[in-house]
C-alpha positions in Angstrom: -23.4 -10.5 -12.5 -21.5 -9.3 -9.8 -20.9 -11.2 -6.5 -22.8 -9.3 -3.6 -20.5 -7.4 -1.3 -19.3 -9.0 2.0 -18.7 -5.6 3.4 -19.9 -2.4 4.0 -19.4 0.2 1.4 -16.6 2.5 0.8 -16.0 5.9 0.6 -13.5 7.4 -2.4 -12.1 10.7 -2.0 -10.2 12.7 -4.6 -6.9 14.1 -2.8 -5.8 17.4 -4.5 -2.1 17.6 -4.9 0.0 20.9 -4.9 2.8 21.8 -7.3 5.5 20.1 -4.9 4.3 17.0 -5.9 5.6 14.3 -8.1 4.1 14.4 -11.7 1.5 12.0 -13.1 2.9 8.8 -14.0 2.0 5.0 -14.6 4.0 1.7 -14.0 6.2 3.0 -10.9 6.5 1.7 -7.6 5.3 2.7 -4.1 5.2 1.2 -0.6 4.7 2.6 2.9 6.5 2.8 6.1 6.3 4.7 9.4 3.2 6.8 8.0 5.1 7.8 5.1 4.4 6.8 1.1 7.5 6.4 -0.9 7.4 6.4 -4.7 10.4 5.8 -7.0 10.2 6.2 -11.0 7.7 4.9 -13.4 6.7 6.6 -16.7 5.1 9.6 -18.3 6.4 10.5 -21.6 9.6 8.5 -21.0 10.9 6.8 -17.9 11.6 8.6 -14.7 14.4 8.8 -12.3 12.7 10.6 -9.5 12.1 9.8 -5.8 9.6 11.0 -3.3 8.3 10.6 0.0 4.8 11.6 1.0 4.0 12.4 4.7 0.5 11.5 5.3 -0.2 13.6 8.5 1.3 16.7 7.0 0.0 16.0 3.6 3.3 17.1 1.9 5.7 15.7 -0.5 9.8 15.7 -0.1 11.9 14.9 -2.8 14.6 12.4 -2.2 18.0 12.2 -3.2 18.0 9.5 -6.1 21.6 10.8 -8.1 24.3 8.7 -6.0 26.0 6.0 -7.1 24.3 3.6 -5.1 20.9 4.8 -6.5 18.8 3.3 -9.3 18.9 5.0 -13.0 15.4 5.3 -14.6 13.0 2.5 -13.8 9.5 1.2 -14.6 7.7 -1.8 -14.2 9.8 -2.4 -10.8 8.7 -3.4 -7.4 9.9 -1.7 -4.0 8.9 -3.3 -0.5 9.6 -2.0 3.0 11.5 -4.3 6.0 12.9 -3.0 8.9 13.8 0.4 8.4 15.0 -0.3 4.5 13.3 -0.2 1.2 14.3 -2.8 -1.5 13.9 -1.9 -5.2 14.0 -4.7 -7.8 14.0 -4.8 -11.7 12.5 -2.1 -13.9 15.9 -1.1 -15.7 16.0 -0.2 -19.6 17.2 -3.2 -21.5 20.7 -2.8 -22.5 23.9 -5.1 -22.7 24.6 -3.5 -19.2 21.5 -5.1 -17.5 22.8 -8.7 -18.3 26.1 -7.8 -16.0 24.5 -7.1 -12.6 21.6 -7.8 -10.4 19.0 -5.2 -10.3 18.7 -4.7 -6.7 18.8 -1.3 -4.8 18.4 -0.6 -0.9 17.6 2.6 0.5 18.2 3.6 4.4 15.1 5.1 5.6 16.8 6.8 8.8 20.1 7.6 7.2 17.7 8.8 3.9 20.4 7.6 1.6 21.0 4.7 -0.8 23.5 2.0 0.1 25.5 -0.2 -1.8 24.2 -3.6 -2.3 25.0 -6.2 -4.8 23.4 -9.4 -3.3 24.8 -12.7 -3.3 24.2 -16.3 -4.4 23.1 -18.9 -1.9 25.4 -21.6 -3.1 28.4 -21.1 -5.6 26.5 -23.2 -8.3 23.4 -20.8 -7.9 22.6 -17.7 -9.7 20.7 -14.3 -9.4 17.9 -13.1 -10.8 18.4 -11.1 -14.1 16.4 -7.8 -14.8 12.4 -7.7 -15.2 9.6 -5.7 -15.4 6.0 -6.2 -14.4 6.9 -8.9 -11.6 5.5 -8.8 -8.0 7.4 -8.8 -4.9 6.0 -9.5 -1.5 7.7 -9.7 2.1 7.0 -13.4 3.9 8.9 -13.4 7.4 12.4 -12.2 6.8 12.7 -12.6 2.9 11.4 -10.8 -0.2 9.6 -13.2 -2.8 9.8 -12.1 -6.4 7.6 -14.1 -9.0 7.6 -13.8 -12.7 8.1 -10.6 -14.8 8.7 -9.9 -18.3 12.6 -10.6 -19.3 13.5 -8.6 -22.2 13.2 -10.4 -25.5 12.6 -13.7 -23.8 9.1 -12.9 -22.7 7.1 -14.3 -19.7 9.3 -15.6 -16.9 8.1 -18.2 -14.1 11.2 -17.6 -12.1 10.3 -17.5 -8.3 13.1 -16.0 -6.2 13.7 -15.2 -2.7 15.8 -12.9 -1.1 17.0 -13.3 2.4 17.1 -10.0 4.0 19.4 -11.4 7.1 22.2 -12.7 4.6 21.3 -10.8 1.3 21.4 -14.2 -0.5 19.0 -15.2 -3.4 17.9 -18.5 -4.0 15.5 -20.0 -6.6 12.6 -21.5 -5.0 11.6 -25.2 -5.6 8.1 -24.2 -7.0 9.8 -22.4 -9.8 9.5 -25.3 -12.3 5.6 -26.0 -11.4 3.5 -25.4 -14.4 -0.2 -26.0 -15.5 -2.1 -27.2 -12.7 0.8 -27.1 -10.3 1.7 -23.5 -10.3 0.8 -20.1 -12.1 3.5 -20.4 -14.8 5.1 -17.6 -17.0 3.2 -14.3 -16.3 3.8 -10.5 -16.0 1.5 -7.5 -14.9 0.0 -9.5 -12.0 -0.6 -9.0 -8.5 0.6 -10.4 -5.4 0.3 -10.0 -1.5 1.7 -11.9 1.5 -0.4 -12.8 4.4 0.9 -15.0 7.3 3.0 -18.1 5.7 1.3 -17.5 2.4 1.5 -15.7 -0.8 -1.6 -14.8 -3.0 -1.2 -14.3 -6.7 -3.9 -13.2 -9.0 -4.3 -12.6 -12.7 -2.0 -10.9 -15.1 -0.8 -11.5 -18.6 0.6 -14.9 -19.8 1.9 -14.3 -23.1 -0.7 -11.9 -24.8 -3.6 -13.6 -22.8 -4.9 -11.9 -19.6 -5.8 -14.5 -16.7 -8.1 -14.6 -13.8 -6.4 -17.5 -12.0 -5.8 -17.3 -8.4 -3.0 -18.9 -6.6 -1.5 -19.4 -3.2 2.3 -20.1 -2.5 2.6 -21.8 0.8 6.1 -21.1 2.4 5.8 -24.0 5.0 5.1 -26.8 2.3 6.9 -25.0 -0.6 3.8 -25.6 -2.7 1.5 -24.1 -4.8 -2.0 -24.5 -4.7 -5.0 -23.4 -7.0 -7.9 -21.4 -5.4 -11.4 -20.8 -6.6 -12.3 -17.6 -8.3 -15.9 -18.5 -9.9 -17.1 -15.4 -7.9 -14.4 -13.1 -8.5 -12.7 -10.4 -10.6 -12.6 -11.2 -14.1 -9.6 -11.3 -16.5 -7.4 -8.5 -15.1 -3.7 -7.0 -15.7 -2.0 -3.9 -14.5 -4.2 -4.3 -11.2 -2.7 -4.0 -7.5 -3.7 -5.7 -4.2 -3.0 -5.1 -0.6 -3.6 -7.2 2.6 -6.2 -5.8 4.6 -6.9 -7.1 8.2 -7.8 -11.1 7.6 -8.6 -10.2 3.7 -6.8 -9.0 0.3 -8.1 -5.9 -1.5 -7.5 -6.0 -5.2 -8.4 -2.7 -7.1 -8.5 -1.8 -10.8 -6.6 -3.1 -13.7 -8.4 -4.4 -17.1 -8.6 -6.7 -19.7 -6.7 -4.6 -21.9 -4.7 -1.4 -21.6 -7.6 0.7 -23.2 -10.3 -0.9 -20.2 -9.1 0.3 -17.0 -11.8 -0.7 -14.1 -12.6 0.9 -11.0 -13.7 -2.3 -9.1 -12.6 -2.8 -5.7 -12.8 -6.5 -4.8 -12.3 -8.2 -1.1 -10.9 -11.9 -0.9 -11.3 -13.3 2.7 -8.5 -15.6 3.6 -10.4 -17.5 5.9 -13.5 -18.4 4.2 -12.2 -18.2 0.9 -14.6 -16.0 -0.5 -14.7 -13.1 -2.9 -16.8 -10.0 -2.7 -17.0 -6.8 -4.6 -17.3 -4.0 -2.4 -19.7 -1.5 -3.2 -19.1 2.5 -3.4 -21.0 5.0 -1.6 -23.3 7.3 -3.8 -21.4 9.7 -5.3 -17.8 8.6 -4.6 -16.9 6.5 -7.7 -13.3 6.7 -8.5 -11.8 6.7 -12.1 -10.6 3.3 -13.7 -7.2 2.8 -13.2 -4.6 0.5 -14.7 -0.6 0.0 -13.9 -0.9 2.1 -10.8 0.1 1.5 -7.3 -2.3 1.0 -3.8 -0.6 1.3 -0.6 -2.5 0.7 2.9 -2.1 2.9 5.8 -3.3 2.3 9.4 -3.3 -0.7 11.9 -5.5 -2.9 9.6 -3.2 -2.8 7.0 0.1 -3.6 9.1 1.9 -6.7 8.4 0.9 -10.2 9.5 4.1 -11.9 7.9 5.9 -11.5 11.1 8.0 -8.5 9.7 5.9 -5.5 10.7 6.1 -2.4 8.4 4.3 -0.2 10.6 5.1 1.2 14.0 3.2 -0.5 17.0 0.0 1.2 18.0 0.7 0.5 22.1 0.4 3.3 24.3 3.3 5.1 25.2 4.6 8.3 26.8 6.0 11.4 25.4 8.2 13.8 27.6 6.3 11.9 30.6 2.9 12.8 29.3 0.3 10.2 28.5 -0.1 9.6 24.8 -3.7 10.5 23.8 -6.5 8.3 23.0 -7.3 6.6 19.3 -9.6 8.0 17.2 -11.8 6.3 14.1 -13.6 8.9 12.0 -15.0 9.1 8.5 -13.6 11.3 6.0 -15.3 14.6 5.6 -17.9 15.7 4.0 -20.0 12.9 4.2 -22.7 14.7 1.9 -25.5 12.2 2.3 -25.7 12.7 5.9 -27.1 16.2 5.1 -25.8 19.7 4.5 -24.0 20.3 7.7 -20.8 18.3 6.4 -21.0 16.3 9.7 -18.4 13.3 10.7 -19.0 10.5 13.1 -16.2 10.2 15.4 -15.8 7.4 18.3 -13.5 8.5 21.0 -11.9 7.8 24.4 -11.0 4.7 26.2 -13.5 3.4 28.9 -12.8 5.3 32.4 -9.5 6.6 31.2 -8.6 9.7 33.2 -7.0 12.6 31.1 -6.5 15.8 33.3 -9.4 16.5 35.7 -12.0 14.6 33.5 -12.9 10.9 33.4 -14.0 10.3 29.6 -16.2 7.7 29.0 -16.5 5.6 25.5 -19.2 7.8 23.4 -20.0 9.0 19.8 -20.3 12.0 18.9 -21.3 14.0 16.0 -18.6 16.8 14.9 -19.3 19.7 12.4 -16.1 20.8 10.4 -16.7 24.1 11.5 -18.2 24.4 14.6 -16.6 21.8 16.5 -17.9 19.4 19.1 -22.2 19.4 19.0 -24.4 17.6 21.5 -25.3 17.2 25.3 -21.9 15.4 26.2 -19.9 18.3 25.1 -18.5 18.7 28.4 -17.1 15.6 28.7 -14.2 16.2 26.7 -12.8 19.0 29.1 -9.7 20.1 28.1 -9.7 18.9 24.4 -9.8 20.7 21.0 -10.2 19.6 17.3 -8.4 20.5 14.4 -8.8 19.4 10.6 -6.2 17.4 9.2 -5.8 19.0 5.9 -4.3 15.7 4.2 -7.8 13.6 4.6 -10.0 16.4 6.0 -10.2 14.3 9.3 -11.0 15.5 12.8 -8.3 14.9 15.3 -8.6 15.5 19.0 -5.9 16.3 21.4 -5.5 17.8 24.6 -4.2 21.5 24.2 -1.3 20.7 26.2 -0.2 17.8 24.1 -0.5 19.7 20.7 3.1 18.6 18.8 5.0 20.8 16.6 5.5 20.0 13.1 8.2 17.6 13.6 6.6 15.5 16.6 3.4 15.3 14.5 5.8 13.1 12.1 6.8 10.7 15.3 6.1 7.1 14.6 3.7 7.0 17.6 1.4 9.2 16.2 1.1 7.7 12.8 -0.1 4.3 14.4 -3.2 6.1 15.1 -3.9 7.0 11.8 -7.3 5.8 10.4 -7.3 2.8 8.0 -6.6 4.2 4.5 -6.1 2.7 1.0 -4.3 5.3 -1.5 -4.3 4.7 -5.0 -1.5 6.5 -6.6 -0.8 7.3 -10.5 -1.9 5.0 -13.3 -3.2 5.2 -16.6 -5.3 7.2 -17.8 -3.1 10.1 -16.6 -3.2 13.7 -17.5 0.3 15.4 -18.8 2.2 18.1 -17.0 -0.1 17.4 -13.8 0.7 16.3 -10.5 0.1 12.8 -9.7 -3.6 11.8 -9.0 -4.4 10.1 -5.5 -7.7 8.7 -4.5 -8.3 7.8 -0.8 -10.5 4.7 0.0 -12.2 4.3 3.3 -14.2 1.3 4.4 -17.1 1.9 6.6 -16.8 -1.2 8.5 -15.1 -1.7 11.7 
């Protein structure tokens, strides 16, 4: 029997993609930075070498260059993380004699929109660098990327645990790499991992041919592994994904075999060390997915590992004008609220003055076609609403602060995105179609 949910239900919505979008795929890599989602490589009928950026605000895909000398080749089962304006891609190369001759690391400069040469180096003359692998995990803790496990060509599962220092670009093998059995996760691949504060959390995956459901925590202060209880948590899983959300971890999909993808969403609370299965609202069930990617967007998903990968949400000025208030809203239509397709929208800071009107904290119902309804409509004054075509959200701005398309993509605006979890691609997938994207919104605050 599944554990009781510790959080409110969630709403799943399918985001339809146009022709200018990456094709459907699995075993790809995704990450978010500054309100954009980046997706690289993966596999459909063969390994792919394309690189795309998705603008969440504008609901538009842009294909980026991946053909320069510094760019990666076809990759699958690789990892990609973001840190202070750069994307770091590791592993996933097709096995050949060539893969033994180099460290499979690539770096993309987000501001300059180009791949930059990066060889990496060893932390000492006697040490080595990690070799190519697939199905490993990579998380950011502080100013380092931690890489665990993976499938290393014919050698099978690895239990190597590497750290890449972003400041020196030096690799080092962590002390816990040799811990096995009760002292560490041991060899595995197709698992999930997230970073929170000074710890990394690792769940499940394949150890040899056997799916696992064990749950581990790595403490970067003590350099030690500890086993966590999972009696009420997910079953054996491989090919799943996980992200950090507020004070918890969200874990989605995967399966006990390649042919049994699941659509369960689990939530693990770091403070109480408890699991709960998150219920879905009626009529919003997502499909089962395996070897997909999950990406979190919004202030609740921003990194708390002392290396933020989401812009600050602090108020700021634009051309001398105050930035607008922060909205919290549900996706539309919420059919269970009735035929109107209404959205609940909480608006405004208490006693903040915008123009000639003082706006108070209030909660209104907006109709997706008719605009503001209710007796407090006059309080909004010089505001209007428009529908964001990516997520069918109502966003509220003053008329004189409406931004053009380039300004909409400014990092300050992306900090006001509602909290969203995107599930991109995965098996089963439909051949010759754009990548499938599902959006999940938790209805709790």
